[in-house]
C-alpha positions in Angstrom: 0.0 0.0 -0.1 1.2 3.5 -0.6 0.5 6.9 1.0 1.2 10.5 0.0 2.8 10.8 3.5 6.5 10.8 3.0 8.3 10.7 6.3 11.6 9.6 4.8 11.8 12.8 2.6 13.9 15.4 4.4 12.3 18.1 2.3 8.7 17.2 3.1 7.2 20.4 4.6 3.7 20.5 6.1 1.1 23.4 6.7 -0.8 22.7 9.8 -4.4 23.3 10.0 -6.6 23.5 13.2 -10.4 24.1 13.3 -11.9 25.4 16.6 -15.3 24.1 17.2 -15.6 25.5 20.7 -14.2 22.3 22.5 -12.3 23.1 25.6 -9.2 21.1 24.6 -8.5 23.0 21.2 -4.9 23.6 20.8 -4.8 27.2 19.5 -1.0 27.0 18.8 -1.2 23.5 17.1 1.8 22.7 19.3 0.9 19.1 19.7 0.2 18.7 16.0 3.7 20.2 15.2 5.4 17.7 17.6 3.5 15.0 15.9 4.6 16.2 12.4 8.3 16.4 13.5 8.2 13.0 15.1 7.0 11.6 11.7 9.9 13.3 9.9 7.9 16.4 8.5 9.0 20.1 8.7 6.0 22.3 9.9 6.4 25.5 7.7 3.2 27.4 8.5 0.2 27.1 10.9 -3.3 28.3 10.4 -6.6 28.0 12.5 -10.2 29.1 12.1 -13.5 28.8 14.0 -16.6 27.2 12.9 -19.8 26.0 14.6 -19.7 22.8 12.7 -17.5 21.0 9.9 -18.6 21.8 6.4 -19.9 18.7 4.8 -17.7 18.9 1.6 -14.5 20.7 2.7 -14.5 20.5 6.4 -13.4 24.2 6.5 -15.5 25.8 3.7 -14.3 27.0 0.3 -13.2 30.4 1.6 -10.7 29.2 4.1 -9.7 26.4 1.6 -8.7 29.1 -0.7 -6.7 30.9 1.9 -4.9 27.7 2.8 -4.1 27.1 -0.8 -2.5 30.5 -1.0 -0.4 30.1 2.2 0.8 26.7 0.9 2.1 28.3 -2.2 3.8 31.1 -0.3 5.5 28.8 2.2 6.3 25.9 -0.3 4.4 23.5 1.8 4.1 19.9 0.2 1.4 18.5 2.4 -1.5 19.8 4.5 -2.0 18.4 8.0 -5.4 18.7 9.8 -5.5 18.5 13.7 -8.9 16.8 13.4 -10.2 13.6 11.7 -11.4 14.0 8.1 -13.9 11.8 6.4 -12.8 10.2 3.2 -15.1 12.5 1.1 -13.7 15.6 2.9 -10.1 14.4 2.3 -10.7 13.8 -1.4 -12.5 17.1 -1.9 -9.7 19.0 -0.2 -7.1 17.3 -2.2 -8.8 18.3 -5.5 -9.4 21.8 -4.2 -5.8 22.4 -2.9 -3.9 20.3 -5.4 -1.8 18.9 -2.5 -1.8 15.8 -0.4 -4.2 16.2 2.5 -3.8 14.1 5.8 -5.4 14.2 9.2 -4.4 13.7 12.7 -5.4 10.0 12.7 -3.1 9.1 9.8 -0.2 11.1 11.2 -0.4 9.0 14.4 -0.7 5.8 12.4 2.4 6.6 10.5 4.4 7.3 13.7 3.2 4.1 15.1 4.3 2.3 11.9 7.8 3.8 12.2 8.2 3.0 15.8 6.8 -0.5 16.1 9.6 -3.1 16.7 8.2 -6.2 18.1 6.2 -8.7 16.1 3.1 -7.9 18.1 3.5 -4.2 17.8 3.9 -4.5 14.1 0.7 -6.6 13.8 -1.2 -4.1 15.9 -0.2 -1.1 13.8 -0.9 -3.1 10.6 -4.4 -3.8 11.6 -5.0 -0.2 12.5 -3.7 0.9 9.2 -5.7 -1.6 7.1 -8.9 -0.5 8.9 -8.2 3.2 8.3 -7.0 2.9 4.8 -9.8 0.5 3.7 -12.2 3.7 3.6 -9.7 5.5 1.4 -9.1 3.0 -1.3 -9.2 5.6 -4.0 -6.1 7.5 -3.0 -4.2 5.0 -0.8 -3.6 2.0 -3.0 -1.3 3.0 -5.8 -2.0 0.1 -8.0 -5.6 1.3 -8.4 -4.5 4.5 -9.9 -4.1 4.8 -13.9 -2.1 7.8 -13.6 1.2 7.4 -11.4 2.0 10.1 -8.9 0.0 13.2 -7.7 -3.6 13.3 -7.1 -5.2 12.0 -10.2 -7.0 14.2 -12.5 -7.2 11.8 -15.3 -8.6 8.2 -15.2 -9.2 6.4 -11.9 -10.0 3.0 -10.5 -12.6 0.8 -11.9 -15.4 -0.6 -9.8 -14.4 -4.3 -10.2 -10.9 -3.5 -9.1 -12.1 -1.6 -6.1 -14.3 -4.4 -4.9 -11.4 -6.8 -5.4 -9.3 -4.7 -3.3 -11.8 -4.3 -0.7 -12.1 -8.0 -0.4 -8.3 -8.3 -0.3 -8.2 -5.7 2.6 -10.9 -7.5 4.4 -9.0 -10.9 4.3 -5.9 -9.1 5.3 -7.8 -7.8 8.3 -9.1 -11.0 9.2 -5.7 -12.7 9.0 -4.2 -10.0 11.2 -6.8 -10.3 13.8 -6.4 -14.0 14.1 -2.7 -13.5 14.6 -3.2 -11.0 17.2 -5.8 -13.3 19.0 -2.9 -15.8 19.1 -0.6 -13.2 20.8 -3.4 -12.5 23.2 -3.6 -16.0 24.1 0.1 -16.2 24.7 -0.1 -13.1 26.9 -2.9 -14.6 28.9 -0.7 -17.7 29.5 2.1 -15.5 30.8 -0.3 -13.6 33.0 -1.7 -17.0 34.6 1.9 -18.1 35.1 2.6 -14.7 37.1 -0.5 -15.1 39.1 0.6 -18.6 40.1 3.8 -17.3 41.2 1.8 -14.6 43.2 3.7 -11.8 41.2 2.5 -8.3 42.1 2.1 -6.4 38.7 2.6 -2.7 38.1 2.0 -1.0 34.8 3.2 2.5 33.8 0.6 4.5 32.1 0.3 8.1 31.1 0.2 10.7 28.3 2.9 10.4 25.7 6.1 12.1 26.4 5.4 12.2 30.2 8.7 10.5 30.9 7.4 6.9 31.5 10.3 5.1 29.8 12.8 7.3 31.6 11.1 6.4 35.0 10.9 2.9 34.0 14.6 2.9 33.2 15.5 4.9 36.5 13.5 2.3 38.6 14.8 -1.0 37.1 18.2 0.2 35.7 17.1 -0.8 32.3 18.1 0.6 28.9 14.6 0.8 27.2 14.5 3.5 24.6 13.6 6.9 25.9 13.7 10.2 24.1 12.1 13.7 24.4 9.6 13.0 21.6 6.1 11.7 21.2 5.6 7.9 21.2 9.3 7.2 21.7 8.3 3.6 22.5 5.3 1.5 21.5 6.2 -2.1 22.6 5.4 -3.2 26.1 8.7 -3.9 28.0 8.5 -5.8 31.4 11.2 -6.1 34.1 11.4 -7.3 37.7 11.7 -4.5 40.2 13.4 -5.3 43.4 11.8 -3.1 46.2 14.0 -4.2 49.2 12.4 -4.5 52.6 8.7 -4.1 52.8 6.2 -3.7 55.7 6.3 -7.5 56.0 9.9 -7.4 56.9 11.2 -9.1 53.6 12.4 -8.0 50.3 10.1 -8.5 47.3 10.3 -8.1 43.5 7.4 -7.0 41.6 6.8 -7.0 37.7 7.0 -3.6 36.2 5.7 -2.9 32.7 6.1 0.2 30.5 3.2 0.5 28.0 2.4 2.8 25.0 1.6 6.4 25.8 -1.9 7.9 25.3 -2.6 11.1 23.3 -5.8 13.2 22.7 -7.9 11.8 20.0 -6.0 8.6 19.9 -7.6 6.7 16.9 -10.1 4.1 17.9 -8.6 1.7 15.5 -5.4 1.9 17.5 -7.1 1.3 20.9 -8.8 -1.6 19.4 -5.6 -2.9 17.8 -3.5 -2.4 20.9 -6.0 -4.2 23.2 -3.5 -7.0 23.7 -0.8 -4.6 24.8 -3.2 -2.4 26.9 -4.6 -5.4 28.5 -1.4 -5.2 30.7 -2.8 -2.2 32.3 -6.3 -3.6 32.7 -4.9 -6.6 34.5 -2.3 -4.9 36.6 -2.5 -4.8 40.5 -1.5 -1.1 40.4 -1.2 1.6 37.7 1.6 4.2 38.0 -0.1 7.1 36.2 3.0 9.2 35.1 2.2 13.0 34.6 4.5 15.7 33.1 4.2 18.0 36.0 6.0 20.8 33.8 3.4 20.7 31.2 0.6 23.5 31.8 -1.8 21.3 30.1 -1.4 18.3 32.4 -4.9 18.5 33.8 -6.3 17.8 30.4 -3.7 15.2 29.6 -4.6 13.4 32.9 -8.4 13.4 31.8 -7.5 12.0 28.5 -5.6 9.0 30.1 -8.5 8.4 32.4 -10.8 8.4 29.4 -8.7 5.7 27.6 -8.3 3.6 30.7 -12.2 3.6 31.2 -12.4 2.4 27.4 -10.1 -0.5 28.0 -11.7 -1.6 31.2 -8.9 -0.3 33.5 -10.9 2.5 35.3 -11.2 0.6 38.7 -7.5 -0.6 38.8 -6.0 1.3 41.8 -3.6 4.1 40.8 -0.6 6.0 42.2 -0.1 9.3 40.5 3.5 10.2 39.8 4.3 13.7 38.9 7.4 13.4 36.9 10.0 16.2 35.6 10.3 17.8 39.0 13.5 19.2 37.9 11.9 21.1 35.1 9.6 23.1 37.5 10.7 26.7 38.4 11.4 27.1 42.1 8.1 28.9 42.7 6.1 26.0 41.3 7.9 23.2 43.4 5.6 21.3 45.8 6.2 21.7 49.6 5.9 18.0 50.0 7.0 15.1 47.7 4.0 13.1 48.6 0.3 14.0 49.0 -3.1 13.1 47.6 -4.9 14.1 44.4 -8.5 13.8 43.6 -9.0 11.8 40.4 -12.5 11.1 39.2 -14.1 11.9 42.5 -11.7 9.7 44.7 -8.3 10.6 46.6 -5.4 9.0 45.0 -1.8 9.1 46.4 0.6 11.3 44.5 4.5 11.4 44.5 6.7 14.0 42.9 9.8 12.7 41.2 12.5 13.5 38.7 13.3 10.4 36.6 16.2 12.6 35.3 18.0 13.5 38.7 16.6 10.8 40.8 14.8 13.2 43.2 11.9 11.6 44.8 12.5 8.1 43.6 13.3 6.7 47.1 9.9 8.0 48.3 8.3 6.3 45.2 10.1 3.0 45.9 9.1 3.0 49.6 5.5 3.6 48.7 5.5 0.8 46.2 7.3 -1.5 48.7 4.5 -0.9 51.3 1.9 -1.5 48.7 3.5 -4.8 47.3 4.5 -6.1 50.7 1.2 -5.8 52.7 -1.6 -8.4 52.5 -4.4 -6.7 50.7 -2.0 -4.0 49.6 -4.1 -2.2 47.2 -6.6 -1.3 49.7 -4.3 -0.9 52.9 -1.2 0.5 51.2 -2.8 3.1 49.0 -4.9 4.9 51.6 -3.9 8.5 51.6 -3.9 8.9 55.4 -0.1 8.9 55.7 0.4 11.4 52.9 0.5 15.2 53.2 -2.8 17.0 52.1 -3.5 18.0 48.6 -1.3 20.9 47.4 -2.0 22.7 44.1 0.9 23.7 41.8 1.1 27.4 41.2 0.0 28.3 37.6 
C-alpha cells in the first residue's frame, strides 16, 4: 500500500491546520500537531486556525478558508496539508482536489508514527491492523495500483469498480488474518499472566500521556536501557522487568513485575485502541497503575483526563492508581511542591501522588518506599494506597 505521506523525505514540509469548534481542549497554537509532524519526519512551515460552529460537509473548513490555505501553501512551499482533526474520506478527497496537494489528518499522522516505531512482532501486527482499517475507507487514494496515473492526485482516469471491490475483499481478508494472529498473541499473553498469578507476582503498569517520561522513569527504577527520548511515542512495545523493592512492611524484600506501556494522546484513533487491546490489557490486568504525569506541562490536567478516558475504554478504570508527577527538575522554584507526597482527587476519589524526577533521581526513594509498602502488605491495594499517611493536597502554582 502507498501513501502520499513521505516521512523519509527530508524536504517534506507541512502546513498545519486546526479548526476550533468551541471544544475546551482545542490547541490554538497547534503545538502538539507540530510535535507529531516533527516526530514523523516532517517540517512544519506554517500554521493556520479558524473557527466554525460545525464542519463543512464537503471541505470541512469551507471554500473560503480552503482558498486561504491554498495561497499560504504556495507562499510557504508546503508539500502537504495536515489537519488536527479527523477528516472523512469524502472531505479528504475534496480538499485534495481543491488544494492540489496531499491532505492528511491527525489519525493518519499517528498511524504513520506508530508504523515507524513498532519493533516487536506484536507491535507491528497491531499497527498493521489499525492501518488496514483506516486505509480501507480510502481505497481511491491510498492504494497505488488502483491509480491509472502514477503520482500526484489523479485528475485523469481512476480505479474501476471491479478493481475496487477486489481490493476491498483483499483488505478484508488481510484484516481477518491480522486479527487471527493478534488473537494468538493475546492467548500467549494470557498464558504468561496466569503463570505470573501462580507465582503470586504483584504487577505494576506504567501509564500516562505520551512524552510524560514513562520510559525514563521505567529505566530509573529497574536500571534498564529501554529506549527513551524527548519525543512523542518514543516507545510502543510493552517492556516488562522485575523491580526489587527491598524490605517491605512485611519485613522481607520483594520483587514486582513492572511494565512500560504505550503512551496515550488526545484523539487517539479508535482503531489503534482496538488494535493495541492485547498490549493495553497489561494495564487492565495490573494490580497497580503508575499514572505518570508531566508536571512541567501546563496542560497536564487535560492530559490526565484523556488518560482516564482511555483507561475507562480499555476496562482499567477501577484498577488502583498511584499518580507520579514526573519532571520535577523542570519546575521553576516557585512552582515546586512543599511535599514530595500528597493526595490528588481523580474522578472524585483521593489517589496518592508522589513527585519525582526520573532525570535527577529526586523523589525516587519515596516512590520506591510507597511501592514497597503496597506490594508487601496483604491486601496491599486497599491498605497500602490509603492517603492517610500522605500530606494534604497541594496545588501547583500556575
